[in-house]
C-alpha positions in Angstrom: 49.3 -22.7 38.2 52.6 -23.4 36.4 53.0 -26.5 34.3 56.0 -27.8 36.4 55.5 -28.5 40.1 57.5 -30.5 42.6 54.9 -33.3 42.4 55.1 -33.4 38.6 58.9 -33.5 38.8 58.8 -36.4 41.2 56.4 -38.2 38.9 58.7 -37.7 35.9 61.7 -39.0 37.9 59.7 -42.0 39.0 58.8 -42.8 35.3 62.5 -43.2 34.6 62.7 -46.0 37.1 59.7 -48.0 35.7 60.1 -47.4 32.0 61.1 -51.0 31.4 58.1 -52.3 33.2 55.7 -49.9 31.4 56.9 -50.9 28.0 57.1 -54.6 29.0 53.4 -54.5 29.9 52.5 -52.9 26.6 54.5 -55.4 24.6 53.2 -58.4 26.5 49.6 -57.4 25.7 50.4 -56.5 22.1 52.1 -59.9 21.5 49.2 -61.9 22.8 46.0 -60.3 21.4 42.9 -61.5 23.1 39.3 -60.8 22.1 36.4 -59.3 24.1 35.8 -60.9 27.5 38.7 -63.3 26.9 41.5 -61.1 27.9 42.7 -63.5 30.6 46.5 -62.9 30.2 46.2 -59.2 29.7 44.0 -58.7 32.8 46.3 -61.0 34.8 49.3 -58.9 33.8 47.6 -55.7 34.8 46.5 -57.1 38.1 49.9 -58.5 38.9 51.9 -55.4 38.3 49.5 -53.4 40.4 49.5 -55.9 43.2 53.3 -55.9 43.2 53.2 -52.1 43.6 51.1 -52.3 46.7 47.6 -51.7 45.2 44.6 -53.4 46.7 43.4 -55.5 43.7 40.0 -57.1 43.0 40.0 -59.5 40.1 36.7 -60.1 38.4 34.5 -57.2 39.6 31.0 -56.8 38.3 30.9 -60.5 37.5 33.4 -60.0 34.6 36.3 -62.5 34.9 38.7 -60.3 32.9 37.9 -57.1 34.7 40.2 -55.5 37.3 39.7 -52.9 40.0 42.7 -51.7 42.0 43.1 -48.9 44.5 45.9 -47.2 46.3 45.7 -44.5 49.0 42.8 -43.1 51.1 42.5 -39.5 50.0 39.0 -38.1 49.5 39.4 -37.3 45.8 39.2 -40.5 43.9 40.9 -40.5 40.5 40.1 -43.3 38.0 42.4 -44.5 35.3 41.0 -46.8 32.7 42.9 -49.6 31.0 41.4 -51.3 27.9 43.1 -54.4 26.5 40.9 -56.3 24.1 42.0 -56.8 20.5 40.3 -57.0 17.2 39.6 -60.3 15.3 42.2 -61.0 12.7 44.2 -57.8 13.1 45.2 -57.8 16.8 45.9 -54.6 18.5 45.0 -52.4 15.6 43.4 -49.9 18.0 46.4 -49.8 20.3 44.7 -51.0 23.5 48.1 -52.3 24.7 49.1 -48.6 24.8 45.9 -47.7 26.6 46.4 -50.3 29.2 50.0 -49.6 29.9 49.6 -45.8 30.0 46.8 -46.1 32.6 48.6 -48.6 34.7 51.8 -46.6 34.6 50.0 -43.4 35.5 48.7 -45.2 38.5 52.2 -46.3 39.5 53.4 -42.7 39.2 50.6 -41.3 41.4 50.7 -44.0 44.1 53.8 -42.6 45.9 52.2 -39.1 45.9 48.7 -40.1 46.9 48.8 -39.2 50.6 50.4 -35.8 50.0 47.9 -35.0 47.3 44.9 -36.2 49.3 43.8 -38.7 46.6 42.9 -42.3 46.1 44.3 -43.8 42.9 41.9 -46.2 41.2 43.0 -48.3 38.1 40.4 -50.3 36.3 41.0 -53.1 33.7 37.9 -52.8 31.5 37.3 -55.6 29.0 35.4 -55.7 25.7 35.5 -52.1 24.5 35.5 -53.3 20.9 32.2 -55.0 21.4 30.5 -56.1 24.6 30.6 -52.8 26.6 32.7 -53.9 29.6 32.6 -50.4 31.1 28.8 -50.2 30.7 28.5 -53.4 32.7 30.9 -52.2 35.4 29.2 -48.8 35.5 25.7 -50.3 35.9 27.1 -52.7 38.6 28.3 -49.7 40.6 32.0 -50.4 40.2 32.8 -46.8 39.4 30.4 -45.2 41.9 33.2 -44.0 44.2 35.0 -42.1 41.5 35.2 -38.3 41.2 36.8 -38.3 37.7 37.9 -40.8 35.0 40.8 -40.6 32.6 42.4 -42.6 29.8 44.3 -41.9 26.6 43.7 -43.6 23.2 46.3 -43.9 20.4 45.5 -42.5 17.0 47.1 -40.7 14.0 47.3 -37.3 15.8 47.0 -35.8 19.2 43.5 -34.6 19.9 42.2 -33.0 23.1 38.6 -34.1 23.2 37.5 -36.2 20.2 33.8 -36.2 19.6 32.4 -39.7 19.7 29.1 -41.0 18.4 26.5 -43.1 20.3 26.1 -46.6 18.9 23.9 -49.7 19.2 24.9 -53.1 17.9 22.6 -55.6 16.3 23.2 -59.3 15.5 20.8 -60.7 12.9 20.2 -64.3 12.1 17.8 -65.6 9.4 16.7 -69.2 9.5 15.2 -70.7 6.3 15.2 -74.1 4.6 18.2 -75.5 2.7 18.0 -77.5 -0.5 20.0 -78.4 -3.6 19.9 -75.4 -5.9 18.6 -77.6 -8.8 15.7 -78.9 -6.6 14.8 -75.6 -4.9 11.1 -76.0 -4.7 10.2 -75.6 -1.0 13.5 -74.0 -0.1 13.6 -70.8 1.9 16.7 -68.8 1.0 18.3 -67.1 4.1 20.8 -65.3 2.0 18.0 -63.6 0.0 16.6 -62.3 3.3 19.8 -60.3 3.8 19.6 -59.0 0.2 16.1 -57.7 0.8 17.1 -56.2 4.2 20.2 -54.4 2.8 18.2 -53.0 -0.1 15.7 -51.7 2.5 18.5 -50.1 4.6 20.0 -48.5 1.5 16.6 -46.9 0.6 16.1 -45.9 4.2 19.3 -43.9 4.3 17.9 -41.1 2.2 15.3 -40.4 5.0 17.7 -40.6 7.9 19.1 -37.5 9.8 22.5 -36.5 8.5 24.2 -37.6 11.7 23.0 -41.2 11.5 25.1 -44.1 10.1 24.0 -47.7 9.5 26.7 -50.1 8.6 27.5 -53.8 9.0 28.4 -57.0 7.2 27.1 -60.5 6.5 29.4 -63.1 8.0 27.7 -66.3 6.9 25.3 -66.8 4.0 26.0 -70.1 2.4 28.5 -72.8 1.9 28.4 -73.6 -1.9 26.8 -72.1 -5.0 24.6 -75.2 -5.6 23.2 -75.2 -2.0 20.3 -72.9 -1.0 21.5 -71.5 2.3 19.2 -72.4 5.2 20.8 -69.9 7.6 22.6 -66.6 7.4 24.1 -64.2 10.0 25.2 -60.6 10.0 26.3 -57.9 12.4 25.2 -54.3 12.1 25.5 -51.0 13.9 23.5 -47.8 14.2 25.3 -44.6 15.1 24.1 -41.1 15.8 25.3 -37.9 17.5 23.3 -38.9 20.6 21.9 -42.0 22.1 18.4 -40.6 21.7 19.1 -40.4 18.0 20.1 -44.0 17.9 17.0 -45.0 19.8 14.8 -43.1 17.4 16.3 -44.8 14.3 16.9 -48.3 15.4 13.3 -49.6 15.1 13.3 -48.4 11.4 16.5 -50.5 10.8 15.0 -53.5 12.6 11.9 -53.3 10.3 14.2 -53.6 7.3 15.5 -56.9 8.7 11.9 -58.0 9.4 11.0 -57.2 5.8 13.7 -59.6 4.7 12.1 -62.3 6.7 8.6 -61.5 5.5 9.6 -61.4 1.8 11.4 -64.7 1.9 9.5 -66.7 4.5 12.5 -66.9 6.8 12.4 -66.6 10.6 14.5 -63.7 11.9 16.2 -63.2 15.3 17.6 -59.8 16.2 19.7 -59.5 19.4 21.9 -56.8 20.9 25.3 -58.4 21.8 26.4 -55.3 23.6 24.9 -52.5 25.7 24.4 -49.3 23.7 27.3 -46.8 23.9 26.5 -43.2 24.7 27.9 -40.2 22.9 31.0 -38.5 24.5 30.7 -35.7 27.0 34.3 -35.0 27.9 35.1 -32.6 30.7 36.4 -29.4 29.2 38.6 -28.2 32.1 40.3 -31.6 32.6 40.8 -32.0 28.8 42.4 -28.6 28.6 44.8 -29.5 31.5 45.7 -32.7 29.7 46.5 -30.8 26.5 48.7 -28.3 28.4 50.6 -31.2 30.2 51.0 -33.1 27.0 52.3 -30.0 25.2 54.8 -29.6 27.9 56.2 -33.0 26.8 56.6 -31.6 23.3 53.4 -32.9 21.7 51.5 -30.8 19.1 47.8 -31.0 19.0 45.7 -31.2 15.9 42.6 -29.0 15.8 39.9 -31.1 14.3 36.5 -29.5 13.6 35.0 -32.2 11.4 32.1 -34.5 12.2 32.1 -37.0 15.1 33.6 -40.3 14.4 34.1 -43.6 16.3 32.3 -44.8 19.5 33.4 -46.0 22.9 31.9 -47.3 26.0 33.8 -44.6 27.8 31.1 -42.4 26.5 28.7 -44.0 29.0 31.1 -43.2 31.8 31.3 -39.6 30.7 27.5 -39.3 31.3 28.0 -40.0 35.0 31.5 -38.9 35.9 33.8 -36.0 34.7 35.8 -37.8 32.1 38.6 -37.3 29.6 39.5 -39.5 26.6 42.2 -37.6 24.6 43.9 -39.1 21.5 47.7 -39.5 21.7 49.3 -39.5 18.3 51.6 -42.1 17.0 53.5 -42.0 13.7 51.7 -44.6 11.6 52.6 -43.7 8.0 49.0 -42.9 6.9 47.4 -45.9 8.6 44.5 -45.5 10.9 42.8 -47.3 13.8 41.2 -50.6 12.9 43.5 -51.2 9.9 45.9 -54.1 10.0 48.7 -51.6 9.0 48.2 -49.7 12.2 48.9 -52.8 14.4 52.7 -52.9 14.3 53.1 -49.2 15.1 51.5 -49.8 18.4 54.5 -51.8 19.5 57.1 -49.8 17.6 59.2 -46.9 19.1 56.4 -44.4 18.4 53.9 -46.6 20.3 56.4 -46.9 23.2 56.7 -43.1 23.3 52.9 -42.9 23.5 52.8 -45.2 26.5 55.3 -43.0 28.4 54.0 -39.6 27.3 50.4 -40.7 27.9 51.2 -42.0 31.4 53.0 -38.9 32.4 50.4 -36.5 31.0 47.7 -38.4 32.7 49.6 -38.4 36.0 50.3 -34.6 35.7 46.6 -34.0 34.9 45.6 -35.9 38.0 48.1 -33.8 40.0 46.5 -30.6 38.6 43.0 -31.9 39.6 44.2 -32.5 43.1 46.1 -29.2 43.4 43.6 -26.7 41.9 41.2 -25.8 44.7 38.3 -24.8 42.5 38.6 -27.9 40.2 39.1 -30.2 43.2 36.0 -28.8 44.8 34.0 -29.2 41.6 35.0 -32.8 41.2 34.3 -33.7 44.8 30.8 -32.3 44.5 29.9 -33.4 40.9 27.4 -36.0 42.2 
């Protein structure tokens, strides 16, 4: 199969006619950063542009008000495109979800006019709360993606990567409740800040006994209001990562016992909750990932061969356990900044971010065309369940 086909040429020509709309969507989302499960304007913008293009759109699937499910066509091969749009507290779109959303929507718009000829149904999903909350996990467990044969998205980063290895992760929210008092009259006080001190020492000592692939990290967000007031409450957020979800499950009880130790040592009460479903490790489809790289290279992109340890986590990992999935990184020039740094945020709306929107959309659309046109791959995807 050659890189260029009539279908791909038609998609490229169509992109020229919707470039302004594609970049406009990216900019609108970037300019109004909304946090997990509160992406009301972003999800509405995604739903509206798809409705205007003739997609059948459901707003609020899986009981999530800021989720979107949209379909076009009636072909037997159903290709899913995933749009994330939540931002990070304080630093906005420092992970470039505006690029993710616009590239997915734009790819859908490119494929829609070709759907009948390719024998595909194009499905575009707005998926809230990737940064914490696991919107895709909720939608997956609700059955929202059951009709898909494959799933695709691109994620911006410092370099183009075909199949970035992602870790499994579990999130923990920890709250200690003690007894507050004036620091000069502290008899009877129960110091909730001390509980975190004990817990963090315990976690630090635990690390030497953990498998090499396991990470434990987090922060204390609230542990007092003044130096002369014994804090009666404290709160922190932590994460446990490992190469596999089984590895996370094995380690998490040990970490939880460190938090329990803080309560035991100080006399506090402790509450440990999970604010998000656990994210599974990545299992990206090798054939589809290779096709994406080839299509992206045809646009002039150069891929970085990374052989280091896994890094980062995503709820798209859970999708990849059920459905053939790709999640390549599309590089933007960011002057040494990286995802989740405030310095990364402006690049996601700059010229380099705009190029990622357009290149990502076209590479996704071309990859979908390949999946529909290659008989062996098409058959495998149709029968993956």
